[in-house]
C-alpha positions as CSV (number, residue, x, y, z in Angstrom):
1,M,32.1,94.1,-29.5
2,S,31.3,92.9,-26.1
3,P,31.0,95.7,-23.5
4,S,32.9,94.9,-20.3
5,N,31.6,97.7,-18.1
6,M,28.6,100.0,-17.7
7,K,30.2,103.0,-19.5
8,E,31.0,100.9,-22.6
9,L,27.6,99.4,-22.5
10,L,25.9,102.8,-22.5
11,I,28.2,104.0,-25.4
12,Y,27.4,100.7,-27.3
13,A,23.6,101.1,-26.8
14,E,23.7,104.7,-28.0
15,Q,25.6,103.7,-31.1
16,Q,23.2,100.8,-31.8
17,K,20.2,103.1,-31.4
18,K,21.7,105.7,-33.8
19,L,22.6,102.9,-36.3
20,R,19.0,101.5,-36.1
21,A,17.5,105.0,-36.6
22,S,19.7,105.8,-39.6
23,E,18.9,102.5,-41.2
24,H,15.2,103.1,-40.6
25,R,15.4,106.6,-42.2
26,R,17.3,105.2,-45.2
27,K,14.8,102.4,-45.7
28,H,11.8,104.6,-45.5
29,A,13.0,107.6,-47.4
30,H,11.0,108.1,-50.6
31,D,13.1,110.8,-52.1
32,G,10.1,113.0,-52.9
33,L,8.1,110.3,-54.6
34,C,5.2,110.6,-52.2
35,S,3.4,113.8,-51.7
36,G,0.1,115.1,-50.4
37,L,-3.1,115.4,-52.5
38,T,-3.8,118.3,-54.7
39,Q,-6.9,120.4,-54.0
40,S,-8.9,118.8,-56.8
41,E,-7.9,115.3,-55.8
42,Y,-9.0,116.0,-52.2
43,N,-12.3,117.4,-53.4
44,K,-13.0,114.3,-55.5
45,M,-12.7,112.0,-52.5
46,T,-15.9,111.0,-50.7
47,V,-15.8,109.4,-47.3
48,R,-19.0,107.5,-46.2
49,Q,-20.0,107.9,-42.6
50,K,-22.0,105.7,-40.4
51,T,-25.6,105.8,-41.4
52,T,-27.4,104.2,-38.5
53,F,-26.1,106.7,-35.9
54,S,-28.6,106.1,-33.0
55,K,-31.6,104.2,-34.4
56,A,-31.6,101.6,-31.6
57,R,-31.9,104.3,-29.0
58,K,-34.7,106.0,-30.9
59,F,-36.5,102.8,-31.2
60,T,-36.4,102.0,-27.5
61,H,-37.4,105.5,-26.6
62,N,-40.1,106.0,-29.1
63,R,-41.6,103.3,-31.4
64,M,-41.3,100.5,-28.8
65,W,-43.9,102.2,-26.5
66,R,-46.5,103.2,-29.2
67,D,-48.7,100.3,-28.4
68,N,-49.9,99.8,-24.9
69,T,-49.9,96.0,-25.3
70,K,-46.8,94.2,-24.0
71,K,-44.7,93.1,-26.9
72,F,-41.4,92.6,-25.3
73,T,-40.4,90.3,-22.4
74,V,-38.0,91.4,-19.7
75,E,-35.3,89.2,-21.2
76,Q,-35.8,90.9,-24.6
77,L,-35.6,94.4,-23.0
78,K,-32.3,93.4,-21.2
79,L,-30.9,92.2,-24.6
80,I,-32.0,95.5,-26.2
81,K,-30.3,97.4,-23.4
82,T,-27.0,95.6,-24.0
83,L,-27.0,96.5,-27.7
C-alpha cells in the first residue's frame, strides 16, 4: 500500500505502529514461564559492593601529610587530584 495523501499516511503509520507493537508483545510473551524470586531465593543472593569507597581522598587528606618532608612533586599532586 502506498499512501497518496496525508490522511492515508497517518492511518497507515498508525496501523504499522500497532502491528509492530503486537508483534513485539507476541515475540516477548513468556506465558508465565518467568517469575520473580521467592523470598528464600532472594535471601540467598549476595551482592558485593565497592570496597574502596573513598580511600584516595582519605590518603590525600591524612597520610600524605604525616611527614613534614616533601615526598610529592607538584606534578604528582596534580595527578592525584585528577584521580
